[in-house]
C-alpha positions in Angstrom: -46.1 -56.1 23.3 -43.8 -59.1 22.7 -45.8 -62.2 21.8 -43.1 -64.6 21.2 -43.0 -64.9 17.9 -42.8 -63.0 14.2 -45.1 -64.8 12.0 -43.7 -68.1 13.0 -40.2 -67.3 13.4 -39.8 -67.4 17.6 -37.9 -64.8 19.5 -34.7 -66.2 20.0 -33.9 -66.6 16.7 -34.6 -63.0 15.6 -33.1 -61.1 18.9 -29.4 -61.7 21.0 -30.8 -60.3 24.0 -33.2 -62.2 26.4 -35.9 -59.7 26.8 -36.2 -56.6 24.0 -36.8 -54.1 27.4 -32.5 -54.6 27.5 -32.3 -52.4 24.6 -33.1 -49.8 26.4 -29.9 -49.0 28.4 -28.2 -48.5 24.6 -30.3 -45.2 24.8 -30.1 -44.2 27.8 -33.5 -44.6 29.7 -34.8 -47.5 31.5 -36.5 -50.9 30.2 -39.5 -53.1 32.2 -40.3 -56.6 31.4 -43.9 -57.3 32.6 -46.9 -59.9 32.5 -48.5 -58.7 29.7 -51.5 -60.6 30.8 -52.4 -59.3 33.6 -53.8 -55.6 33.5 -53.3 -54.8 37.4 -49.4 -55.0 36.6 -49.5 -53.6 33.7 -51.2 -50.6 35.2 -48.9 -49.6 37.7 -46.1 -50.3 35.4 -47.3 -47.6 32.9 -48.4 -45.3 35.9 -44.7 -45.1 37.0 -43.6 -44.3 33.4 -45.7 -41.4 33.1 -44.7 -39.9 36.4 -41.0 -40.6 35.5 -41.8 -38.6 32.0 -44.0 -36.3 33.5 -40.9 -34.9 36.2 -39.1 -34.5 33.0 -36.8 -37.9 33.4 -37.5 -39.0 29.6 -38.8 -42.0 28.4 -39.6 -45.8 29.2 -39.5 -48.6 27.4 -42.2 -51.1 28.7 -42.4 -54.4 27.3 -45.1 -56.6 27.4 -44.8 -60.1 27.4 -47.9 -61.5 25.9 -49.6 -64.6 23.7 -51.0 -64.6 20.3 -53.8 -66.9 20.8 -54.5 -67.5 17.3 -52.7 -67.7 13.7 -51.4 -64.5 12.2 -53.6 -63.6 10.1 -56.6 -65.3 8.2 -54.0 -66.6 5.3 -51.9 -68.1 8.2 -52.1 -71.4 9.3 -50.5 -71.6 12.8 -50.4 -75.7 12.4 -47.2 -76.0 10.7 -44.9 -74.0 13.0 -47.1 -75.0 16.3 -47.9 -78.2 18.0 -51.7 -78.8 19.0 -50.0 -79.1 22.7 -48.5 -75.6 22.2 -51.8 -74.0 20.6 -53.9 -76.1 23.8 -51.6 -74.4 26.1 -52.1 -71.0 24.4 -55.8 -71.1 24.9 -55.3 -71.1 28.5 -53.4 -68.4 28.7 -56.5 -66.3 27.5 -55.4 -62.8 29.8 -59.7 -61.8 29.3 -60.6 -65.6 31.1 -57.7 -64.9 33.4 -58.6 -61.6 34.7 -62.6 -62.8 34.7 -61.5 -65.4 37.2 -59.8 -63.4 39.2 -62.3 -60.9 39.5 -64.5 -63.6 40.7 -62.4 -65.0 43.3 -61.7 -61.9 44.8 -65.2 -61.1 45.0 -64.9 -57.8 42.6 -67.6 -58.8 40.1 -69.8 -61.6 40.6 -70.7 -64.2 38.3 -74.3 -62.2 37.0 -72.6 -59.3 36.9 -69.9 -61.0 34.3 -72.5 -62.2 32.5 -74.7 -59.0 31.8 -71.1 -57.5 31.2 -70.2 -59.8 28.5 -74.0 -59.3 26.9 -73.5 -55.9 26.9 -70.1 -55.8 25.0 -71.4 -58.7 22.4 -74.2 -55.9 21.7 -72.1 -53.2 20.9 -70.1 -54.9 18.4 -73.1 -56.9 16.7 -74.3 -53.1 16.5 -71.4 -51.4 15.4 -71.3 -54.3 12.7 -75.1 -53.3 11.9 -73.8 -49.7 11.2 -70.7 -50.6 9.3 -72.2 -53.0 7.0 -75.3 -50.2 6.9 -72.7 -47.7 5.6 -72.6 -46.7 2.1 -69.3 -47.4 0.2 -67.0 -45.0 -0.5 -67.5 -43.2 -4.3 -64.6 -44.2 -6.7 -64.1 -40.6 -6.8 -63.0 -40.3 -3.8 -59.9 -42.1 -4.9 -58.0 -38.9 -5.9 -59.1 -36.9 -2.7 -57.1 -35.8 -0.4 -53.4 -36.6 -2.2 -52.5 -33.1 -1.5 -53.9 -30.2 0.0 -55.8 -27.7 -2.0 -54.8 -24.2 0.7 -51.1 -23.7 -1.0 -49.1 -20.7 -0.7 -49.3 -18.2 -3.5 -46.7 -16.2 -4.8 -45.8 -13.5 -3.0 -43.3 -11.0 -5.3 -40.5 -8.5 -3.9 -42.1 -5.0 -3.3 -40.7 -2.6 -5.5 -37.2 -1.0 -4.9 -36.6 -3.8 -2.5 -32.5 -4.4 -1.4 -30.9 -6.7 -2.3 -27.9 -8.5 -1.8 -25.1 -10.5 -4.1 -25.6 -14.2 -2.8 -24.7 -17.9 -3.8 -27.0 -20.1 -3.2 -25.3 -21.0 0.4 -26.4 -17.6 1.3 -29.5 -17.7 -0.3 -30.9 -20.5 1.5 -29.3 -19.3 4.9 -31.5 -16.1 4.9 -34.8 -17.7 4.0 -34.5 -20.0 6.9 -33.3 -16.8 9.4 -36.0 -14.9 7.9 -38.9 -17.2 8.3 -37.7 -18.3 11.7 -38.1 -14.9 12.8 -41.3 -14.7 11.8 -43.2 -18.5 12.5 -41.5 -19.7 15.8 -43.1 -23.2 14.4 -39.9 -23.6 12.1 -37.6 -25.0 13.2 -33.9 -27.7 12.0 -32.6 -30.5 12.1 -30.4 -32.9 11.1 -26.8 -34.1 11.2 -24.0 -31.7 12.2 -26.5 -28.9 11.8 -26.3 -26.8 14.9 -22.8 -26.2 16.0 -21.2 -26.8 12.6 -24.2 -25.8 10.8 -24.1 -27.8 8.3 -21.5 -29.5 5.9 -22.2 -26.5 3.4 -22.8 -24.1 6.3 -26.3 -23.7 4.9 -27.4 -23.4 8.8 -24.4 -21.3 9.5 -25.2 -19.5 13.2 -29.1 -20.6 13.3 -28.4 -21.9 16.5 -26.8 -19.1 18.3 -29.1 -17.3 16.8 -32.5 -19.5 17.5 -31.3 -22.1 20.6 -30.7 -25.8 21.0 -34.3 -26.0 21.3 -34.6 -24.6 17.3 -31.6 -26.0 16.0 -31.3 -29.5 16.7 -28.2 -31.9 16.6 -29.2 -35.5 15.8 -27.6 -39.0 15.7 -26.7 -40.5 12.4 -30.0 -41.6 11.8 -31.5 -40.8 8.4 -35.0 -42.6 9.6 -34.9 -41.2 13.0 -34.3 -37.6 11.4 -37.2 -38.2 9.1 -39.8 -40.3 11.5 -38.9 -37.5 14.1 -39.6 -34.6 11.8 -43.5 -36.5 11.1 -43.8 -36.3 15.0 -42.9 -32.3 14.7 -45.3 -32.0 12.0 -48.6 -33.7 13.4 -47.6 -31.8 16.8 -48.1 -28.5 14.9 -44.3 -27.8 13.9 -42.6 -26.6 10.8 -39.9 -29.2 10.5 -37.1 -28.3 7.8 -34.9 -31.6 8.1 -31.6 -31.7 6.4 -30.0 -35.0 5.3 -26.3 -34.4 4.9 -25.9 -35.7 1.3 -29.6 -37.2 -1.0 -27.5 -40.4 -1.5 -28.0 -41.1 2.6 -32.1 -40.6 2.5 -32.1 -43.9 0.8 -31.9 -44.8 4.6 -35.3 -42.8 5.6 -37.2 -44.4 2.3 -39.3 -45.9 4.4 -40.5 -43.1 6.5 -40.7 -41.0 3.8 -42.4 -42.3 1.1 -44.7 -45.1 3.3 -45.4 -42.6 5.9 -44.9 -39.2 5.6 -46.0 -39.0 1.4 -49.2 -41.1 2.6 -50.3 -39.4 6.0 -52.8 -37.0 4.2 -54.7 -39.3 2.1 -54.5 -42.6 4.4 -56.5 -39.5 7.0 -58.6 -38.6 4.4 -57.5 -35.1 4.8 -57.5 -35.3 8.7 -53.7 -35.0 9.2 -51.5 -32.6 6.9 -47.7 -33.1 7.6 -45.7 -30.2 6.2 -41.9 -31.0 6.4 -39.4 -29.8 4.3 -36.6 -32.2 3.5 -33.6 -30.5 2.4 -30.3 -32.2 0.8 -27.6 -31.9 -1.4 -27.3 -33.8 -4.6 -25.8 -34.2 -7.8 -22.3 -34.3 -9.5 -19.6 -32.6 -11.1 -18.3 -32.2 -7.7 -16.0 -35.3 -7.6 -18.1 -37.2 -4.7 -18.3 -40.3 -6.3 -20.9 -43.1 -5.0 -22.6 -42.6 -1.8 -21.9 -38.5 -2.6 -22.7 -37.8 -5.7 -26.8 -39.6 -6.6 -29.8 -38.1 -8.4 -33.0 -39.4 -6.3 -35.2 -37.5 -7.4 -36.9 -40.2 -9.8 -36.9 -42.8 -6.5 -38.8 -40.4 -4.6 -41.2 -39.6 -6.5 -44.3 -40.5 -4.8 -47.7 -39.2 -4.6 -47.7 -37.0 -1.4 -44.8 -35.8 -2.0 -43.8 -32.6 -3.9 -39.9 -32.5 -5.0 -38.2 -29.1 -5.6 -35.0 -28.5 -7.0 -33.7 -24.7 -7.6 -31.4 -23.5 -10.6 -29.9 -20.3 -8.9 -30.1 -18.2 -6.0 -32.7 -16.2 -6.5 -34.8 -19.8 -7.1 -33.2 -21.2 -4.1 -34.7 -18.4 -1.4 -38.5 -18.2 -2.9 -38.9 -21.8 -3.6 -37.4 -22.9 0.0 -40.5 -20.3 1.6 -43.1 -21.8 -0.6 -41.9 -25.4 0.7 -42.1 -24.5 4.1 -45.2 -22.3 4.0 -46.9 -25.6 1.9 -49.4 -28.2 3.6 -47.6 -30.9 2.3 -44.4 -32.8 2.6 -41.6 -31.0 0.1 -38.4 -32.5 -0.7 -35.8 -29.7 -2.1 -32.9 -31.0 -3.1 -30.4 -28.6 -3.7 -27.3 -29.1 -6.2 -23.9 -29.1 -4.5 -22.1 -27.4 -8.0 -24.6 -24.6 -7.6 -24.2 -23.7 -3.7 -21.2 -21.3 -5.2 -20.9 -21.3 -8.6 -22.0 -18.0 -8.6 -24.0 -15.1 -7.2 -26.8 -13.0 -7.8 -28.8 -10.2 -6.4 -31.1 -12.0 -4.2 -33.7 -9.6 -2.4 -33.8 -9.3 1.4 -37.0 -10.1 3.0 -40.1 -12.2 1.6 -40.9 -13.4 -1.7 -42.5 -16.7 -2.3 -41.9 -18.4 -5.8 -45.1 -20.9 -5.7 -44.7 -24.8 -6.3 -45.7 -26.8 -9.3 -44.8 -23.7 -11.4 -42.2 -23.9 -14.1 -40.7 -21.1 -15.8 -39.5 -19.7 -18.9 -35.8 -19.3 -18.1 -34.5 -18.5 -22.0 -37.2 -17.1 -24.6 -36.8 -19.2 -27.9 -38.5 -19.7 -31.0 -37.0 -23.0 -32.1 -36.2 -25.8 -29.9 -37.8 -26.4 -26.2 -35.0 -27.1 -23.9 -36.8 -28.9 -20.0 -33.8 -29.5 -17.5 -33.6 -28.4 -13.8 -31.3 -27.6 -11.1 -27.4 -27.5 -12.5 -29.0 -28.2 -16.2 -30.1 -24.9 -16.7 -27.0 -23.0 -16.3 -25.6 -25.7 -18.6 -28.8 -25.3 -20.9 -28.1 -21.3 -20.9 -24.6 -22.0 -22.1 -24.9 -24.4 -24.6 -28.1 -22.4 -26.2 -25.7 -19.0 -26.2 -23.4 -21.1 -28.6 -26.3 -22.0 -30.6 -27.7 -18.4 -31.0 -24.5 -18.1 -33.0 -25.4 -20.9 -35.4 -28.9 -19.3 -35.9 -30.8 -21.6 -33.9 -33.3 -19.7 -31.0 -33.2 -22.0 -27.5 -36.1 -21.8 -25.3 -35.3 -23.2 -21.9 -37.7 -23.9 -19.6 -36.8 -24.5 -16.1 -39.0 -27.3 -14.3 -38.2 -25.9 -10.6 -40.9 -28.6 -8.7 -40.2 -31.8 -10.9 -42.8 -33.8 -9.1 -45.5 -33.1 -9.4 -44.4 -31.3 -13.1 -46.2 -28.5 -14.5 -48.1 -30.0 -17.6 -49.4 -27.0 -18.8 -45.9 -25.3 -19.1 -44.1 -28.8 -20.6 -47.1 -29.0 -23.3 -47.1 -25.5 -24.1 -43.7 -24.8 -24.9 -43.4 -28.2 -27.2 -46.7 -26.9 -28.8 -44.7 -23.5 -29.5 -41.3 -24.8 -30.9 -42.2 -28.1 -32.0 -38.8 -29.8 -31.3 -37.5 -30.8 -27.7 -35.0 -31.7 -25.6 -35.3 -33.5 -22.2 -32.1 -32.2 -19.8 -31.5 -34.0 -16.6 -28.3 -35.5 -14.9 -30.1 -38.6 -13.8 -30.2 -41.8 -15.1 -31.2 -41.7 -18.9 -33.8 -44.7 -17.9 -36.5 -44.5 -15.0 -36.4 -40.6 -14.6 -38.1 -37.2 -14.2 -37.0 -36.6 -17.6 -38.5 -39.7 -18.8 -41.3 -38.5 -17.4 -41.4 -35.3 -19.4 -41.1 -37.1 -23.0 -44.1 -38.8 -22.1 -46.5 -35.8 -21.4 -45.1 -34.4 -24.4 -45.4 -37.6 -26.6 -49.1 -38.1 -25.2 -50.3 -34.8 -25.2 -48.2 -32.6 -27.5 -47.4 -34.8 -30.6 -49.6 -33.4 -33.3 -46.9 -29.9 -32.8 -43.7 -31.7 -33.0 -41.6 -31.5 -36.2 -39.2 -34.6 -34.3 -39.2 -37.2 -31.6 -38.6 -35.9 -28.4 -34.8 -36.1 -27.6 -33.2 -36.9 -24.0 -29.8 -36.6 -22.6 -29.5 -37.4 -19.5 -26.5 -39.2 -17.7 -25.3 -42.9 -18.6 -27.2 -46.4 -17.3 -24.6 -47.0 -14.4 -25.3 -47.2 -10.7 -23.1 -44.3 -9.5 -21.0 -41.1 -11.1 -18.0 -42.8 -11.0 -14.5 -41.1 -9.3 -12.3 -41.1 -12.0 -12.7 -36.7 -13.3 -12.7 -38.6 -16.7 -15.6 -41.2 -16.2 -17.3 -38.9 -14.1 -17.2 -36.1 -17.2 -18.4 -39.0 -19.0 -21.4 -40.1 -16.9 -22.2 -36.3 -16.8 -24.0 -34.2 -19.5 -22.5 -30.9 -20.1 -22.4 -27.9 -22.3 -20.7 -29.6 -25.4 -23.3 -32.4 -24.7 -26.1 -30.4 -25.2 -24.7 -28.3 -28.4 -24.4 -31.6 -30.0 -27.9 -32.8 -29.0 -29.1 -29.1 -30.0 -27.4 -29.5 -33.4 -29.0 -32.8 -34.0 -32.4 -31.3 -33.5 -31.8 -28.3 -35.7 -30.8 -30.6 -38.3 -33.7 -32.9 -38.2 
């Protein structure tokens, strides 16, 4: 409906067209402007649009011209932007009064019947009000329910002796998508260039040929629409796996992801869930500079969402399967540098690594390193260097960076007493900041040194120049230096 204004700004100050319906032409379907004050006219226009849609001819944009009879809200004083003459004229346009007069003039209803109907409706409203006032208030403990679903997928180990194949991360992700699309017809892929091209990093290569255009969909360049359509597909019973071509572009879908998708289970008190996976490549040391290298996990860390970042091909396949089967929306961020950095044996067939369960990637006794993604490989390299210096380093791969596996973090911190939190996002206001806070809050009694953090520089973006990018990013040498400082404390 178009009531002619925002709160106070008139339509002609907001749009460059006479009617909103004209915008439909840009999307290739008809638009119709109708007097929304006339229910009979609206009925026939809607009936025609429905028939058109059911005949497979697509949508219709119906713009109903109506009037906002009162203020925008209880806090709004419309006299600040409307004259008294305008307010009086709007009252005369009340569609209920107009339609009542029409029904009386045409003899459809008598005055007595209208009066009886109005009294009936008033009583229905009054009764609904009484029931609402009499109903008990929600208990305060309900504020913490239905943030996430409880029926999460459990671990599935590879069968003994299962055949493996040497895969890089791209191949492992593709293997997971292929196998799960074979198993579950609800799973579908959508995103920019994911079909014919197979994605810019070829993760979805071959899927459209195998599963068809209705399950592997090339979308317009519109990240907000990709996220919004995924939301609708999930509500309709599908299991969409959407791709943002680069994680940086997901900012265009921030409202859909954090304000709609993340809140759906909570706002419906568990009546609705939206099992969506949004994949996105991210990260530095690939010379992508601004718009193609950002670490965005902290920005999107929102209750209702889960954020997963794998560190290897084996981890990527098992974690992606868990994400697809999870009852809640998952942001699955894949470090570009890891895509083809190394290969390792990856089981063919089904195995699942549960979410929000960290792993000990390396046992140690002197210092704990908490990290994820590319930093796990960098930490492994630094730990080997420290082995030669008599320092035993434990590495905890967080896997799910939101919500965090608090128990695993605390257990390792208690074990070693010295902690390095390692990540490539900006040092401040980060996942690493939260890890450090957990240790400081819940493991401080067992610490032998202050918690140390090593992250990216606090600058707006990763620079393009190689020397500046190296200055921004943690690397094995910087990690080894930080470990030596902790060991000496």
